[in-house]
Residue, then its C-alpha position, 0 to 999 in steps of 0.5 A: m137705703k137703695n141698692f148702690k148700684t140702681i142709685l150709681l145707675g140713677i146718677l150716670l144715666g137717668s134712664a135706661t132708654y139712653a143707651q139705644n136711644p137715637a136722639d140722645f145719641k144725636n145730642p147727648p145729654q149734659k150728663f154723658r159730657p165729658e168732665p175734666l180736672w179744673f186746676w184751681n192753681n197759683t192764683t186767687i179764686t174769685h166767684e166772677g172767675i168762676d162764673e166766667q169760666m164755668a159758663g166758657f167751659r160748658d157753652q164753648c167747650g162742651y163739658g159737663g162737669f169738673a173735678i176742682l183739683p186745688f194746685g199749686q204754692n199760692l193758691a187762695p184761698k187756703y186749702l180746706t179753710e173756711e174761705y176755701f169751703e165758702l168757694y167751693k160751695y159756690t161753685a157746687e150751687r152755681a154747677a147744679e143751677m147750670g146742669l153741670t155736675l161735679s167730682l170730688y178730687d180728695e186731695y190738694g194735688f197728688p198723691t192722695g194721702s197727705g191732705g196738702a200743707i197746713n201752714a208755711d212750713g209745709i207740715p202735711r195736714f195728714f201727718n200733723r193730725f194722725p201722726s200714728l197713722t202714717m206710712k211704715r215701711l219693713d226693715k231687715i236686720e241681720e247678722e251671721a253666726d256659725g254653728g256651735s256658738t251662742y248668739i246673743a243680740p239685743l231685739n230691735k226697738t225701732g218699731v214693731l217686731m213682725a219675727v225673729v228667723a235664722m235661716n241655714t245659707e246652705s240648706k235653707e233650713r229657717i227656725d223661728l227663734k220668738d222662743q229664744i227672746t228672754e227680756e228683749t234679748i235674743v240667746w240662741k246655741v247656733p246649730e251645725g252650719r253657718w246660719k243668718i239670723m234676721q230681725f223684721v221690724c215694721v217702722k214708721d217711714d219719714d214719707p207723711n202720707m197715710d199708710y195705704l195698708s191700713k183700714e183706720a188709716a183710710e178712715a181718718y183720711i176721709s174724715m179730714t176730706h170728704e167729711a169736710y165737704y159732707e158737712r158743708m154741702s150734704e144736700l149737694f151729694g148725689t145731684t151735684i157732686t156725683s163721684t169723687f176721685f183720688d189720684e196715685p197712692t203707690l207701694y213703691r215709698a217707703q223703699a218700695r217696703c211698704w208694710t203695717p203693724t197689723f199684718n201678722e194679725d191678717f195673715e193668720q186670719i186668711y191662712g190660719f198660721s203665723p208668717a214668721l217663717y215666711y219672711p226671708a223669702l221677701w228678700y231671699d230664695i229659701g228653697a222649694e217654698t219660695q214661690a209659695a211663701r212669696n205669694a202667701l206674703f204678697s196677697v195678703r199684702a195686696e189684700l190689704y191694700a185693695s181693702a184700705y183706701p179704695k174699699v173704704v172710699s168706695e164704701w163711704g160714696a156708696k152711703h152718701g149718693i156717689y162713687a168713687t174712681g181713682h188710679q195707681d201711680n205708675e201703672e206702666i210697670e210690667n211687674p206691678v208687685g213693688t209699686s200697685a201689689d197687684l194692678m188687678k186686685c187693687f180695683k177688687y172693691q172699687t166702683a170704677p177702676g182707673i188708669d192714667k194715660i200721660g206723657g213721657p215714656r209711660p205706656a199706660e195703653k199697653f195696661y188698659k186691659v189689665v184695668s177694664s178686665a179688673a172691673y169686669n172681674w169684679d163685677h163692675s162696670l165703669v172703668m176711668s181714665e185719667t188722659y192727656g196729662a203732659m202730653g204736650d200740644i197734641p194734634w187732633d188725630t192723636l187726641y181722637n185715637i187715644a180716646m178711641d183706643q181707650y173705649t175699645k179697650g173698656i174704659n168708658v169715663l174718660i177724664p181729660h186732663a185738664v183745664w186750668y184756673n189760671d191758664a197763664d201757669v199751666t204746669f202740664k200741657p195740654e190746657l183743653s180750653h177755648r182759651n186754648t186757640l189750638y183747640s177752641g174751634k173744634l173742642h165742643q165738637f170732640n167733647t160731643f164725640l166723647a158724649r156719644l161714646n158715653v151714650l152708648l158706652r157707659n151702662e151696665d151693659r155686659y161685656v162679651t167676649d170668647i177668650a180669657m187670658l190668666y194675669p199671670i200676678e202669682t208668677m210675678q209675686g213668686e219671682h218678686n223681692f224686696d230691694g230688688p237691682l231697680d229703683p223703686y219707682q221702676g218696681g225693683v225687680k224685672i222678671s224675665d219671660m213675662d210675656y203677658i203685655q206682648v200677647s195682649e197687644r198682639l191680639t187686639n192690635l195685630l189680630g183683632r181678637d178681644f179677650m178678658f184678663l182673668h185673675p187667679e182668684v176669679l178663676e178659683n172663686a167665681c168661674q165653673v167648667d163644663k162642656e160649653g167652656i169657662h163660665l164667669g158667674n158674675k151677676c152682670q159681667y158674667n161670660t163663657f170663654r172657649t178659649i183660655i191663654l197662659p201667658s209665661v206662668k211659671t207658678i199657679g194654683a194646683d187647683n186652676l191648672a186642675k181646672i184648666a185641664a178639666f177645660y181641655e178635657n170637656g172640649g176647650r182650647v188652651i193656649f200656654t206660652t214662653q214657659l210652662p208652669s212648674k211651682s205651686t203657690d202652695p207649699g209641697q204642691d210642685g209635684q202636682i203641677a208637674e203631673l197635671i202638665k204632664t197629663l196636658f203634654p204627655k210626650g213633653v214639649g220640645q224645640n219647636d216653635y210650637t207643641i200641640e196635643t188634642n183630645t176626642q172631645g175636640g180639646q186642644v192644648w198648645y205650648l208656643s215657645n215663642p208667641t208671634k202674631e202668626m203662631l197666635q193666630k195658628a193657635l187660635t184657629e187651627n183645627s178650630e169649628t168656633v167662630y169668633d164674635i167678630e172676624f176680620p178678613e186674612g190679611a186685613t189690618p184689623l180694627r179695635y173693637i168691644h163687643k157688649e151685649h145691651d138688653g140681650r143684643d149686639l153692641f159693637y164699637l169700631a175704631n180705625l188707629n191705623k194709618e190706611a182706610f179699612h175697606s173689608t168685610v167682617i164676619l159676626r156671629g149669627k144672623k142679625q140685622y145691624e145699624l150704623w151709629n156715627p158717634h162723629t156726626g150722630e148720624t143713624h141708619p141701616v146696614e146692608a149685610e149678607y147671611t151665611r154659614k162659617g161650618k156649623e154657624r150661621v154668620t152675617l156678612v158686613n162691608l165696612n168703610v172706615a177712614p183713620a182716626q174714625s169709629l163707628f157703632l154697629i148696633e143689633t137691632h132684631 
């Protein structure tokens, strides 16, 4: 079989010449036009209705395809019946004739995991067919006993026993009681002190969705859904059906204690020892090992989550000529351990990581950079967003501004939410079709704008940035526990002093400084340090970072902190914010963390706004007690000879931007999301010539530029005039 990335590029691009072809930018080929969700909702679907709506969506709206989303109580024909497949295949065949494509939405409604109901009683299809593979949770059954007594209790038999552990309530000493079990009874002579005796049991939850931590459950689900489509229309996969889409799996279900019976075996395979003595840390402070224990347990759970459905469906797609995308539920939780396990790592194996920009108090825009960085960390190039759902009848400037914000932060597959078969029964506005008089007059123009963005940004071009920010998942894992004070939907535990989202927004929105979140696993396994910087050694999405920011990191791996210290010794710039690391992800290595911090800050840090240390190699290490916009700017630029890839004048409100590299040449996309027009000169690193490509009109023209030096670097000066809610490309020509 061909290399999957080659197949994927063929599906998405057809020809690499699109990336720099003015004719295709002016009039984008159909394959670059957006593909909205198409709700088949609460009505009877007919051939005539399909024909009429598809023609309107293509010709009047400017769409390039759809993801059919079966929805509501009164849909006919019934989901996954032969009559349903007949209509779906008819739609796919008509789409092929019309030059449109389909994305295979994998569920009836959402979230992915139930397979829809099989009858009027509402019994979920997956639960009916695979009852042993539905969701599990971890329960804790505990009692206390005093020293000198004999503790006798039956084993809990409601599920799979994961561990039996006694913990001294004062000293935190823990004892594995597995050898004290006889004939399903625990008999233990209690040592001196007060002890908690805890049984940890993996039980079947009432939630009928698939076990999101189980590869076997994922394979079963795909056999029930994707395989059923492929069996009936295999000839359309890879040509008309080009992707698959999953929707809103999450770990806040099952009382936010999702677990799986194979967890201990999976843990031992990774770490080489039993996790039994770590289990109490899921609920309690167990002393000095708390952060290390939680990181071990929660990182294994995150790996299981990533390698179950997202990985399995991506591999299935690769074998069948399509790519897989989808997103988590409730991505807007700052501490993701109780919802997505790890909002970067859950996309480790997913071809196109995704997010959902939805209405209400759901600030997904704060997390675009997390998801796009996940793609780059694991060498992916596509980043998806399901966008505009439940936002109401929003105005045009809002539609444009949201899209521009997404594309400047790495998203390059925007899926509009949504068009509705039964537009008289729209559950989540807006209804983005020609039938909605609010949008009909300008919708084709808007979708052409999105298509132009796709022509230049939806490809395997390398994302470029000078700044990395460590994703503080190890700190969040170390401070997370089950049955926290918050509702599971809200993440269970809010962690004090977390500031990575605030620092992220100040960089991109206020300072005009783009960056990449760097996952600790990737820093450890895929990055090397030398005098040039920190090198991310991916095949496509490689990068060299000249600055690394550690936002409010309490817990970190000793090897990673040593790598960061080596980066400073080689002349790199390191910025710590809010708190300095004090705990290790490895048991017994907190002292090594303290020694490394002392090496970086030999005089310690005081109560001032900042502390700075330097070395003879030009290295700088900063500690910002309060990382305001002004303090971050100071730490990024003071006493620096670095010229960033793009720089905005001091005092000017910066544009949002993304920098990519196509065939060794720069490509910048810049957008004005401010209320005032941007009239100013920007500085671009290097002496280069550029063209301006306008995605709102399709026009292209050369750019007048001036050339000078900034320090030791040659730079290009370009004067830009960008109105509010407008954007442009600067494309290097020579």
